[in-house]
C-alpha positions as a Markdown table, in Angstrom:
| # | Residue | x | y | z |
|---|---|---|---|---|
| 1 | Met | 13.9 | -43.2 | 20.3 |
| 2 | Gly | 11.7 | -41.5 | 17.7 |
| 3 | Gln | 8.6 | -41.8 | 19.8 |
| 4 | Ala | 6.1 | -39.2 | 20.9 |
| 5 | Gln | 3.5 | -39.0 | 23.7 |
| 6 | Ala | 0.3 | -37.0 | 23.8 |
| 7 | Met | -1.9 | -36.3 | 26.8 |
| 8 | Glu | -4.7 | -34.1 | 27.9 |
| 9 | Ile | -4.0 | -32.0 | 31.0 |
| 10 | Phe | -7.0 | -30.3 | 32.6 |
| 11 | Gly | -7.3 | -27.0 | 34.5 |
| 12 | Pro | -6.3 | -27.3 | 38.2 |
| 13 | Met | -4.4 | -30.6 | 37.6 |
| 14 | Lys | -0.7 | -30.4 | 38.5 |
| 15 | Thr | 1.6 | -32.2 | 36.2 |
| 16 | Thr | 5.3 | -33.0 | 36.8 |
| 17 | Leu | 7.4 | -33.7 | 33.7 |
| 18 | Ile | 10.7 | -35.5 | 34.4 |
| 19 | Lys | 13.3 | -35.8 | 31.8 |
| 20 | Arg | 17.1 | -36.1 | 32.2 |
| 21 | Gln | 18.0 | -33.4 | 29.8 |
| 22 | Phe | 15.8 | -30.8 | 28.0 |
| 23 | Asp | 17.2 | -29.2 | 24.9 |
| 24 | Tyr | 16.3 | -25.6 | 24.1 |
| 25 | Ile | 13.6 | -26.6 | 21.6 |
| 26 | His | 11.6 | -28.5 | 24.2 |
| 27 | Val | 12.0 | -25.7 | 26.8 |
| 28 | Lys | 10.7 | -23.2 | 24.2 |
| 29 | Lys | 7.7 | -25.4 | 23.4 |
| 30 | Leu | 6.9 | -25.8 | 27.1 |
| 31 | Lys | 7.1 | -22.0 | 27.7 |
| 32 | Asp | 4.9 | -21.3 | 24.6 |
| 33 | Ile | 2.3 | -23.7 | 25.9 |
| 34 | Gln | 2.3 | -21.9 | 29.3 |
| 35 | Asn | 1.9 | -18.4 | 27.7 |
| 36 | Glu | -1.9 | -17.9 | 27.2 |
| 37 | Lys | -1.3 | -15.4 | 24.3 |
| 38 | Asn | 0.2 | -18.2 | 22.2 |
| 39 | Gln | -2.7 | -20.6 | 23.0 |
| 40 | Gly | -4.9 | -19.5 | 20.2 |
| 41 | Lys | -4.3 | -18.6 | 16.6 |
| 42 | Met | -7.8 | -19.9 | 15.9 |
| 43 | Met | -11.0 | -20.0 | 17.9 |
| 44 | Ala | -13.6 | -22.7 | 17.1 |
| 45 | Ile | -17.2 | -22.4 | 18.3 |
| 46 | Ile | -18.7 | -25.8 | 17.8 |
| 47 | Met | -22.4 | -26.1 | 18.5 |
| 48 | Glu | -25.5 | -28.1 | 18.1 |
| 49 | Glu | -28.9 | -27.8 | 19.6 |
| 50 | Gly | -28.4 | -27.0 | 23.3 |
| 51 | Val | -24.7 | -27.5 | 23.6 |
| 52 | Ala | -21.7 | -25.3 | 22.4 |
| 53 | His | -17.9 | -25.6 | 23.0 |
| 54 | Val | -15.5 | -22.8 | 22.5 |
| 55 | Tyr | -11.9 | -23.9 | 21.8 |
| 56 | Leu | -8.6 | -22.0 | 21.3 |
| 57 | Val | -6.4 | -23.9 | 18.8 |
| 58 | Ser | -2.8 | -23.3 | 18.1 |
| 59 | Ser | -0.1 | -25.5 | 16.4 |
| 60 | Gly | 0.6 | -27.3 | 19.7 |
| 61 | Thr | -2.5 | -27.1 | 21.9 |
| 62 | Thr | -6.3 | -27.2 | 21.9 |
| 63 | Lys | -7.8 | -25.6 | 24.9 |
| 64 | Leu | -11.4 | -25.7 | 25.9 |
| 65 | Lys | -12.3 | -22.2 | 27.0 |
| 66 | Cys | -15.9 | -22.8 | 27.9 |
| 67 | Lys | -18.8 | -25.2 | 27.5 |
| 68 | Ile | -22.4 | -23.8 | 27.3 |
| 69 | Glu | -25.4 | -26.1 | 27.8 |
| 70 | Lys | -29.1 | -25.2 | 27.6 |
| 71 | Ser | -32.1 | -27.5 | 27.5 |
| 72 | Ile | -34.2 | -26.8 | 24.4 |
| 73 | Ser | -37.7 | -28.2 | 23.9 |
| 74 | Lys | -38.8 | -29.9 | 20.7 |
| 75 | Arg | -40.4 | -27.5 | 18.2 |
| 76 | Lys | -43.5 | -29.6 | 17.5 |
| 77 | Ala | -44.7 | -29.6 | 21.1 |
| 78 | Phe | -43.7 | -26.1 | 22.2 |
| 79 | Gly | -43.6 | -23.9 | 19.1 |
| 80 | Gly | -42.7 | -20.3 | 20.1 |
| 81 | Lys | -41.2 | -21.4 | 23.4 |
| 82 | Thr | -38.5 | -23.2 | 21.4 |
| 83 | Asp | -37.4 | -20.0 | 19.6 |
| 84 | Lys | -37.1 | -18.2 | 22.9 |
| 85 | Gln | -35.0 | -21.0 | 24.3 |
| 86 | Ile | -32.7 | -21.0 | 21.3 |
| 87 | Asn | -32.3 | -17.2 | 21.6 |
| 88 | Lys | -31.4 | -17.6 | 25.3 |
| 89 | Phe | -28.9 | -20.3 | 24.3 |
| 90 | Phe | -27.3 | -17.9 | 21.8 |
| 91 | Glu | -27.3 | -15.2 | 24.5 |
| 92 | Asn | -25.5 | -17.5 | 26.9 |
| 93 | Ile | -22.8 | -18.1 | 24.2 |
| 94 | Val | -22.4 | -14.4 | 23.6 |
| 95 | Gln | -22.0 | -13.7 | 27.4 |
| 96 | Gln | -19.3 | -16.4 | 27.7 |
| 97 | Leu | -17.4 | -15.0 | 24.7 |
| 98 | Glu | -17.5 | -11.5 | 26.2 |
| 99 | Val | -16.3 | -12.8 | 29.6 |
| 100 | His | -13.5 | -15.0 | 28.3 |
| 101 | Phe | -12.2 | -12.6 | 25.6 |
| 102 | Asn | -12.7 | -9.2 | 27.0 |
| 103 | Pro | -9.3 | -7.6 | 27.4 |
| 104 | Ser | -10.3 | -5.3 | 30.3 |
| 105 | Glu | -11.4 | -8.3 | 32.4 |
| 106 | Asn | -8.5 | -10.7 | 31.6 |
| 107 | Gly | -5.7 | -8.2 | 31.8 |
| 108 | His | -4.4 | -9.3 | 28.4 |
| 109 | Asp | -5.7 | -9.0 | 24.9 |
| 110 | Leu | -6.3 | -12.5 | 23.7 |
| 111 | Leu | -8.3 | -11.2 | 20.7 |
| 112 | Asp | -5.1 | -9.9 | 19.1 |
| 113 | Ser | -3.7 | -13.4 | 18.8 |
| 114 | Ile | -6.8 | -14.9 | 17.3 |
| 115 | Lys | -6.6 | -14.8 | 13.5 |
| 116 | Ser | -9.8 | -16.6 | 12.6 |
| 117 | Val | -13.0 | -17.8 | 14.3 |
| 118 | Val | -14.6 | -20.9 | 12.9 |
| 119 | Ile | -18.3 | -21.4 | 13.8 |
| 120 | Gly | -19.3 | -25.0 | 13.1 |
| 121 | Ser | -22.5 | -26.9 | 13.5 |
| 122 | Pro | -24.8 | -29.5 | 11.9 |
| 123 | Gly | -27.8 | -28.1 | 10.2 |
| 124 | Phe | -28.3 | -24.3 | 10.2 |
| 125 | Tyr | -27.3 | -23.5 | 13.8 |
| 126 | Arg | -24.1 | -21.7 | 12.7 |
| 127 | Glu | -26.0 | -19.4 | 10.4 |
| 128 | His | -28.7 | -18.7 | 13.0 |
| 129 | Phe | -26.0 | -17.9 | 15.6 |
| 130 | Tyr | -24.0 | -15.7 | 13.2 |
| 131 | Asn | -27.2 | -13.8 | 12.3 |
| 132 | Tyr | -28.1 | -13.4 | 16.0 |
| 133 | Val | -24.7 | -11.9 | 16.8 |
| 134 | Lys | -24.8 | -9.6 | 13.7 |
| 135 | Ala | -28.2 | -8.3 | 14.9 |
| 136 | Ile | -26.7 | -7.5 | 18.3 |
| 137 | Ile | -23.8 | -5.7 | 16.7 |
| 138 | Glu | -26.1 | -3.7 | 14.4 |
| 139 | Lys | -28.3 | -2.6 | 17.3 |
| 140 | Asn | -25.4 | -1.3 | 19.4 |
| 141 | Pro | -22.1 | -1.3 | 17.5 |
| 142 | Lys | -20.1 | 0.4 | 20.3 |
| 143 | Lys | -21.4 | -2.0 | 23.0 |
| 144 | Ser | -19.3 | -5.0 | 22.2 |
| 145 | Thr | -16.0 | -4.6 | 20.4 |
| 146 | Val | -15.3 | -8.3 | 21.3 |
| 147 | Leu | -18.2 | -9.5 | 19.2 |
| 148 | Thr | -17.4 | -7.2 | 16.4 |
| 149 | Asp | -13.8 | -8.3 | 16.3 |
| 150 | Leu | -14.8 | -12.0 | 16.4 |
| 151 | Met | -17.5 | -11.8 | 13.8 |
| 152 | Asn | -15.1 | -10.0 | 11.4 |
| 153 | Lys | -12.8 | -13.0 | 11.6 |
| 154 | Ser | -15.5 | -15.7 | 11.3 |
| 155 | Ile | -15.7 | -18.6 | 8.9 |
| 156 | Leu | -18.9 | -20.8 | 8.9 |
| 157 | Ala | -18.4 | -24.6 | 8.6 |
| 158 | His | -20.5 | -27.7 | 8.6 |
| 159 | Thr | -19.8 | -30.3 | 11.3 |
| 160 | Thr | -21.5 | -33.5 | 12.2 |
| 161 | Ser | -21.9 | -32.6 | 15.9 |
| 162 | Gly | -21.2 | -30.0 | 18.5 |
| 163 | Tyr | -18.4 | -31.9 | 20.2 |
| 164 | Lys | -14.6 | -32.0 | 20.2 |
| 165 | His | -14.3 | -34.6 | 17.4 |
| 166 | Ser | -15.9 | -32.1 | 15.0 |
| 167 | Leu | -12.8 | -29.9 | 15.5 |
| 168 | Thr | -10.9 | -32.6 | 13.5 |
| 169 | Glu | -13.4 | -32.3 | 10.7 |
| 170 | Ile | -12.8 | -28.5 | 10.6 |
| 171 | Leu | -9.0 | -28.9 | 10.6 |
| 172 | Gln | -9.2 | -31.5 | 7.8 |
| 173 | Asn | -11.4 | -29.4 | 5.6 |
| 174 | Lys | -9.2 | -28.0 | 2.8 |
| 175 | Glu | -11.4 | -25.1 | 2.0 |
| 176 | Ile | -11.5 | -23.9 | 5.6 |
| 177 | Met | -7.7 | -24.4 | 5.9 |
| 178 | Lys | -7.2 | -22.4 | 2.7 |
| 179 | Arg | -9.3 | -19.5 | 4.1 |
| 180 | Met | -7.5 | -19.6 | 7.4 |
| 181 | Ser | -4.0 | -19.5 | 5.7 |
| 182 | Glu | -5.1 | -16.4 | 3.8 |
| 183 | Val | -5.6 | -14.5 | 7.1 |
| 184 | Gly | -2.3 | -15.8 | 8.5 |
| 185 | Cys | -3.5 | -18.5 | 10.8 |
């Protein structure tokens, strides 16, 4: 009929797809979606003050790997406490990256399939986070190969927020797409 349907399917939700006849292309696409190694050519870390989302993006799927939230006080009222809260927020993001992308804990190496990591935020959060992770790597380069691998593939991008619709901004940015195609994404 020339029509298509798109839907979001979440974690534990069971889905039954009924079709009279599947051709081999549709069967292949469904099997690719099920295989977690194919679920991420690109990782996107989209953040703003106090909230971060980590997505795996491939040609057919966008999967939310984790969401990190941390309450951060306003700088005017709390001064130095705000910096500590931001560092704790960044630390929480790093911990989640190590949990979700550590090959020894997952039983498979998801990092090999990721060709680029886009870190997007409004303001300067992306630069602060990038510098925070670089400082961790410089202090102890052997500690986290996950972080080293991710930061070597990173691209910094401006977004209007730290939520999913900012992923569209990243994917429509010609400069970012050009850099991603250079690395084979």
